[in-house]
Structures are given as structure tokens and as C-alpha cells.
N, C-alpha and C positions, 0 to 999 in steps of 0.2 A: 382274532384270538391272540396273536403275538403281541398286538398293541395292548390288549387288556392285561396280559402277563407282565409286560414291561411297566405298565402303569402300577400294577400291584406291587412289583419289586421296588419301584421308585417310592411308592407311599410307605412300604415297609422300612426302607432305608431312611426315609424322612422321619418315621416314628422312632426308630432306634437313635438317630442323631438327636432328636428332640428329647428322648428320655435321658440320654447320657448328659444333655446340657443342663438338666434340672439338679438343683442342689439336693432335692429330696431323695435322689438316688443314693446318697451317702448313707442314709439310714438303713438301707438294706444290705450294705456290705458285710457287717457282722453275721447277719442271717445267711448270706450266700456262703461265707467262709465256714460257718458251723455245720451247714448242710453238707459242704464238700468233705469235711473231716469225718462227719458221721458215716458218709458213704464210703470212705476210705479209698477213694479212687485218686491216684496220683495226678492224673490229668485234670480231674475236677478241681483239685486243690490248687494246682498251678494256674488254672483258668481263672478261678475266682479271686485268689489271692495276689496274682501277678498281672495276668493278661487284662482283666477287667479294669483295674486301676490305671494300667498303661493306656488303654483305650479312652478312658475318661480324661486322662491328662492330655492325650493328643486332641481329643475333642475341645478341650479348654483352649488349646493353642490354635485351633483351626480358626481362620478368619470368619467373623460373624457380621451380621448386619449392624449389631451394636458397635463393633470396633470401627467399621467404616463410617458410622454416624458421628463419631467423635470429632471428625474433621470438618463437619459442616459449620457454616456461619452460625453465630449464636446471638441471641438478644442480650444486651448488656445487663439488664436487670434480672431476668429469670434464668439466664444461661441455657435457654432452650432454643432449638432451631426455629426458623422463621416460616412464614406461610408458604413462600416459594419452595423451600426445601421440603415442607410437608407435602405439597402437591407432587413434587417429583418422586418422593418415597412412595406416595399413594399409588402412582402409576405403576411402579414396579411390583408393589405388594398385591395390588388387585389383579394385575395380569397373571402373577404367579399363583394366586389363589384360584383364579378361574382355570388355569392350565392344569393344576393338580386336583381339581374338584374339591377344593377346600373353601373355607368360609371366613370372612372378616367383617368387621364393622367399623364405622367412623363415628366417634363421639365428639361433641363439642360442648365444653363446659365453660360457663361464665359466672364470675362472681356477681351476686345480686347487689344492685345499688352501689356499685363500686365508686361511681362519681361522687355520691354523697359521702361515702366513707373517706374518700380522698380529700374532699373539700373540708370535711369536718376535722381531720387529723393532720393534714399537711403533706408536703412532698416527701419527707423522711418516711412517714408512715406508709405512703403511697408505694414506695419502692420496697419497703419491708414486707408489706402484705403480699405483693406480687411475688417476691423472692420465696417467702415461706410457703405460699400456695403452690408454687411450682415444685419446690422440694417435696411437699406432701404428696403431690400428684404423682411424681416419678416414683415415690416409695410405694404408692398404692397399686400401680399397674404392674404387669408382668415384666420380666427382664427384656423381652424382645418386642414389647409394645412400643410404638413410636409416639412420642410426645412432642408437641410444638406450641409456640405461642403465635396466634394469628390475629391478634387485635388487643385492644385495651382490656385487660382482665379476662381475656378469652383464650382458651386452650383447646387444641385439637388432639385427639388420641386415635391412633390407628392400631387396631388389634392384630397381633400376629396371627396369620391364618391357622385355623384349627379344623378338626374334623367336622364339628357342628357348632355353629354360633346361634344356638337357640335363644329364645327371648330370656329365659331364666338365667342363662349364663351372662348375658349382656347386663341385665338388671342387677345381677350380683356384683359384677365389677363396678357398675355405676354407684351402687349403694356403698361399696367399699371406698371409692374415691370421694363421694359426698361426705361420708363420715370423717375421713382424713382431712379434707379441706375445710371442714366446718369446726375443727378444734379451735379454741380460743387462741388469739395472737395478742401478746403483751406489747402494748405501746405506751411508753411513759408511765408505767405502773398501772395501766388500765387495760382490762381484758376486752379485746374486740372480737365479736362473734360473727364471722363471715358465714354466708350461706351461698350454695352453688345450684344453678339450674343447668340441666343437661338435655341436649337433644341428640338423637342418634339415628343412623341409617345404615342399611346393609346394601351391597350391590344388587341383591335379588329384589329389594324394594323399589329400586329405581328403574326408569325407562331404559337406561343404558348403564352397563357395569363399568363406567369410566370414572376416573378419580375426581375430576371436576364436578361431575354430575352428583357423585355420592357425597362429596363435601357440601355442595349447595343443599342437598337434601337434608343433611344433618343440621345445617345452619337454619334452614326453614323450620325444622322441628324444634330447634332452640328458641326461635322467635315465639312459636306457640307456647313452649314451656314457660318463657318469661312472662307471657301474658297471664298465665295461671300460677305464677311463683308467689313467694320465693320457694326455693328448693324443689321446684317442679321438674318432672321427667316426661319427655314426650319422644315417641318414636315416629319416624316418618311414615306417612300413610297417604292413601288417595284422598282421604277427607281433608288432611292437612294441606296437601297440594292444591286441592280445589279452593280451600279457603284462602291460601296465599295468593293464588291467581286472582280471586275476587277482590282481595284487599288492594292488590296492586292496580287493578282496574279502577276501584273506587278512589284510590289515592290520586289518580290522574284526573278524576272528575271533581276533586274537592273545591278548586278554585271557582269553577263554573257553578257548582251547587250553592256555594255560599253567596256568590254574586247575584244569582237568579232568585234567591229566597227559597230554593227547594228544601233547605234544612231550616225547620221552624220549630218553635217550642210547642209541645203539647202540655196540658195542664191537669195535674191531679189534685183533687181537693183534700184539704185537711180540716177536720171538724173537731169541735170541743166535746169532750165526754160529759161535761156538766149540762150544756144547753143544746148540743147538737148543731149549733150554729157554725157556719163556715168561718174558720180562722184565717184562711189563706189557700193559696195554690202553690204547688211546686211546679216549676218550668222544667220539662224534660225534652231533650232534643229528639227530633224525628227527621228522617231524610225521606222526602217524597221523590222516589226515583222513577223515571219514565219506564224502565223495564222491570225493575224488581219490586215496585210498589213501595209501601212504607217500610223502611229499614230501621231497625232498633239500634240503640247506641252501642251494644256490645259488639255489633257487626261493623259499624262504620267508625267508631272512635279510634280504633287502632290505625285505620287508613288516614284519618285526619291528623293523628299524631305523626305518622310516618311522613306526612306531607308538610309537617310544621305549621298546621293550621289551627292548633288548640286555642291560641289567643284570639284569633279572628272568629272562631266558633263562639267563644265566650261573649265577644262584642255583639254578635248577631242575636244571640239568645237574650242578652240583657236588654238591648234596644227593643226587641219585639215584645218582651215581657212588660216593659214600661208602657209601650203602646197599648197592650191589653189592659193594664190598670186604668189608663185614661178612657178606654172604650167602655169598661164596666162603669166607671164614674159617670160617663155621659148618659147611660141608660138608667142611672139611679140605683144600680146594683151595688151592694156593699161587699167589697172584697178588701179586708184590712191589709193584706200583704201578699207579695209573691216571693217565693224562695228561688234563688238562683245559685247553682253550683259554681265554684271557682276552683279550677284545677291547680296543681302545684306549679305548672308551667306559667299560668297567669300570675300567680302569687309571687313568682320570682321576678316579675316586671316591676321595677321600682316606681313606675308612674301609675300603677293599677289604681290605687286608692283615690287619687285626685281625678283620674279619668271617670271612675264610677260616680264620684261626687258631682262632676261637671255634667254627666249624662242625666242624672236624677234631677239636678237643678234645671237642666234644659227643658225637662218635661213638667216643671213647676210641681214636683211632688215632695211631700214630706219624707225625709230619709227613712222613717219608720215603716214606710210602705214597702220597703225592699228588705228581704231577709237574705243574708249572705250565708251560704252553707259551705263549711269548711270540713273536709274529712279529718277524722281524729288522727289518722296516721300522718297527715300533713302538719297538723297542729303540734304533734309530738316531735317534729323535726325543728325544735326550737333553736338549734345551732345556726340555722340559716337566718342571718340578720335581716335580709330583704323580706322574707316571708313573715318574720315576727313584726317588722315595722308596718307591713301592709295590713296585717290582721289588726294590729292596734289602731292604725289610722282609720280603718273602716269602722271600727267600734267607736272611735272618737267622733266620727262624722255623724253618728246617730243611726247607723244601720243596725237592724237586729242581727244577731249572730247565732246561728245553729251549728253545734258540733255534730257532724254526721257520722253514722256507723259507730256510735258509742259502744264501747265494750269489746271492739275488735282490734283496737290499736293499743298504743302505750302512752296515751296522754295522761299526764299527771293532774291531780286535783288542782295543783297551783295554777296550771294553765287555764283552767276554766274561769277563775277570777282574773288572771293576767290578760286574757284576751276578751274580757267583758262578754262572755258567753251568756245569752239570755235563755237558751233552750238546748237540751241534749236530745239527740235523736237516737232511740234504741234500735239497734240493728235488727233486721228481719230474722236473722239466724236465732235470736233469742225469743222472738214472738211465735215463730212457726211451732205448732203443736203444743203450745203452752197449756191448752185445755186438756191434754192428755198426759203430759210429763211434768210431775211435781218439780223436777230439777230446773226446768225452764222457768216455772213460775217463781222459784226461789231466787234465780239470777235477776229476773225483771224486778221483783220486790226489793232486791238489794240495791239496784240502780235507782229505783224510785225513791228509796229512803235516803240515798246519797244526795240526790237532787234536791230533795226537800230540805236537807241540812244546809246545802250550799245556796239555797234560795233561788234556784233556777227552774224553769218549767220543763216539761217533758213531752215528747211526741214519739209514738211507736209507729214504725213503718212496716209494711208487709202484712198488715191485718187482713185476713181473708175470711174468717168465719164469724158468726154472730157470737159463738162462745168466747172467742178470743177478744172481741169487743167488750163483752160483759166483764170478763176477768180483768182486763186492763183498767176498765172504769172502776171496778171495786178496789183494785190495788192503788188507785190514786193517779194514774197516768192522765195528763191534762188533755192531750190531743191525739187523734188517731189518723192514720193514712194507709190506704191499701185497696186491693181489688175488692175486699168485702164491702167497701163503701162506694168506690167508683174507679174505673180504669182511667189512665191518662186519656185526654180527649183534645181534639183540635179547638182553637179558641171559638170557632163559630158554633160549637156544641155546648160551650160552657154556659151561655146565657139561659138556655131552656132547662139545662141540668140544675142550675142554681135555683130557678124559680120553682121547679118541681120539688127540690129538696126543702126549700123554705116552707112550701105548702105542707109537706109531710110533717115537719117538726112543729108547725103551728097546731097540728091536730094531735100528735102523739104525745104520751106522758114522758117526762124527762127521766133520763137514767144517770147513774153515776153517784157522786158523793152528795149531791144536793137533791137527789130524787126523794120524793115523799115528804 
């Protein structure tokens, strides 16, 4: 009972000290003074007009965590404490919060695509963006929240312990700091618009309420946020923890999987809306795992990226796709082209275009049998000279060029001609429910009209219903791809599927612009 009373008094004292430390308390001074005068009590007047300001002044002079933090070692660019200092502070704050039954949270914020911004604008801009971001972050958090820099363009924030760190409180603070840090930054007369992804964790969410555990949890949540970014927010959870453990396990198995052929392309057909004939297949990576079965790309690509295996993955998928073309040819089956995706990591390799050309020549195939798929967001990064040169060289070698996920990025019309794009791929987000939503149809119709003016063909991905197929054909889309036609399949299933499909279209009436 005595312990509970002592705890109550301690919390009350902490609350009074906290209230007196807030600037907002000044707004109530006139109200306190008027109330005392209205009461006409001499003691009340003295207390509100003299004693309360004196207490406030003494509180301001009282040593605080903020004062002691001023003497910590600082980063030269951001003028923020470093990771080691953050961890030491976190130990003290979390232990204090647990002792007083209060709550805190650790936030980790990272500027999205900062390496690209830095490469594009240079060293001076690099430092200026970091400096301004740090200033805005300090202004967005509360007075006694602790902010540090813990990596390149990565900041950690430790919240001052409060009575309740509910989700809405944490999210409100994150929204405030994201808004502040996303304001434009002027560099050489040009406005740069940074964005920030955030991961967070509380001691209660972690297996142990220890500083290093909470920070690691927040970093794990940040990794998940960045996978869903930009400007994404993720809180640590058991699901994220399980996913991180599995990614780490898969990352350790990447080399063996690529060497053994466990990662293979599956093939999804693409068909003409005019004739129904197969125009090609897209090669999509699948991991045949001995314990987990067939794993889809969204699960294993992050693990491969973490292991630095994206280039090697691309080489494996390309080689096996060319093998597939030769095998179809050997059986007398007509497959005009196979589409292979090339990641930004691969396109930054200055030897890529020549390696792909050599590989196709080795299989004695016409370059037109390979379609190179480039994400629109990658093509939009036209400031990267290596990427630009690779895309141009691949086009010059005679490979077909698809601009993938069209409509979701920022690619200019000029880039379509500049990179010799043969076909634009309409993103599935515009195709979904276009049979029910007029706005979806209007967007697709606009893209198709643009493509016709530019003289490039079109393919819609993510087609799932017969109604979507019919509308796309009527609007003038050249090719279709999606579950409504066929799901991705291993190579050994493609031959029977092709033969069955060819038999169907031989008997069925044609649809599309040439129907009737």
C-alpha cells in the first residue's frame, strides 16, 4: 500500500514537472491571475502572480535531459547525436519508462531513394538535404524527444515517456514529421521533393523491453515500410517479425537455389485481341523450395536483393527463357517472343547490353525473339547515364522493348521514342474493375489513344474476367495477359496449353477490331 502511494506521488510530481515544462502553460497565466483577483483572496493573488511564475522559472533552470544531451558527440552534417549515443539514451529512457509504468516508442525514419537523389544532385545537395531534413525533424518532434542519426539518411527518434503511447498518438507524430520532412528543398533553383518512410516499435511489442531489441524491431518495421514505400509507415508486429526471419533464412539459401536451378521461370501467355493467337510469354521467376513449396516473387525477391543476387537471378531467368524458346521451336510450336524483366540493379551494370546480346547469339536466335521489360519508374530515372545507355543499346541490338506498369510512374512521352519502346504495358490497377467503373475505362481509353498516336502497340496485364477482355478489345488494346487467360505455368505445362489454346481459337469466332 505504501509503495502504491509512493508511486502515485512520484507520478503526480512528474506530471506537475512536465506541465510546468510546457510552453503552453503560459497561455493560462492571465486566466489564473484574473481568477485570483475575482476571488479577492490575497493568498491566491500572490500564488498565481508571483509563486507560480517563480516555480516555472526554477523548472526552466532545472537540469533536463535536453541540457545534458547538448554535450553528446554529433554528426558533422546533421548536428545530431550518433547511433551509439542513441542506444545509451534509449537504455536510460526505456528503463525509466518501465520503472514508472509509462510508455515510449522508438521511430526510425529514412529518406526514400536518397542514394538516387544524392547521385543526381551531387555532394553539396547531399549534405543540404540531410541538414534540412534533420532541422525539420527536430522541429516536428516534442522538446524532450531524442533524435539521432543512425545511418545514411536514416534517423531514430525516441519518444519521451508519457502516460499512454496509443497507436493514434504515435501515428499523429509520424504524420507530423513526414509532413515536415517532405516539404520541398531548393537546390540550385530546383525544388526537390523528398519523401520519408517510417518504422516504429514500442517496448510492449518486443520480446524484451531492452533498448537494442526495441531499436532492432523499429528497423525491421522500417525495412517492411520501405518495401511498400515511398512514404509508407509500418509498426512492428509478430507478422513482420516472422516475415523478417523467413527473409533472412531465404537470403542464406539464395546461392544454393540459383546454383541448383531451384529458381526457374514460369511462363504466362500473352494473346492478340484481334486473332486470339499467342504473341508470346512473360517469364516470371518461381522458387521451388524443398520445405515451403513454390514461393512467389513478392516473398523471395527481397531476400535475393538482400543477398545481392538480383543480377545473377536475371542471368538465370534469361538463360532458361532462351532454352524454352529453342525447345518450343524444336517441337514446331510458334512462340514469337519471350518477355524478360530487367531490374534497376541489372540496368546499372555497364556490361548488361553486350552480355544479353552475346547470350542470344549463343542460342542462335533472332534478337526480336526476346522482349526486354523495363519498369516505367526505371525508365523515368533518365539522369542515370548507365541505365540510359543500356536501354538504348538493348534497343539498338534489335530486342523488343516493353515499358512495364505504364501509368504508375513518371515516364515522359519523349522517353517512349528515346528508348525505342515497341509496346506499353497498361498496369493492372487500371484494368481491375474497368467493366464496373467508367473512370477506369476512361483512363485506359486515354492510354490507348496516346499509344496509337505514338505508333506503339499495347498490352494490358491483370486481365481476369471475360468482360474485361471484351472491353479492352473494343477499346483497341492489342494484347492481353492475366489470370482470365491463363496463370503462369512451368515450362513442361506450356506445350499442352499452347496446343489446346490453338485448337480453341481455330474453332471460335474472332473478337476485337477485326471481328465480323
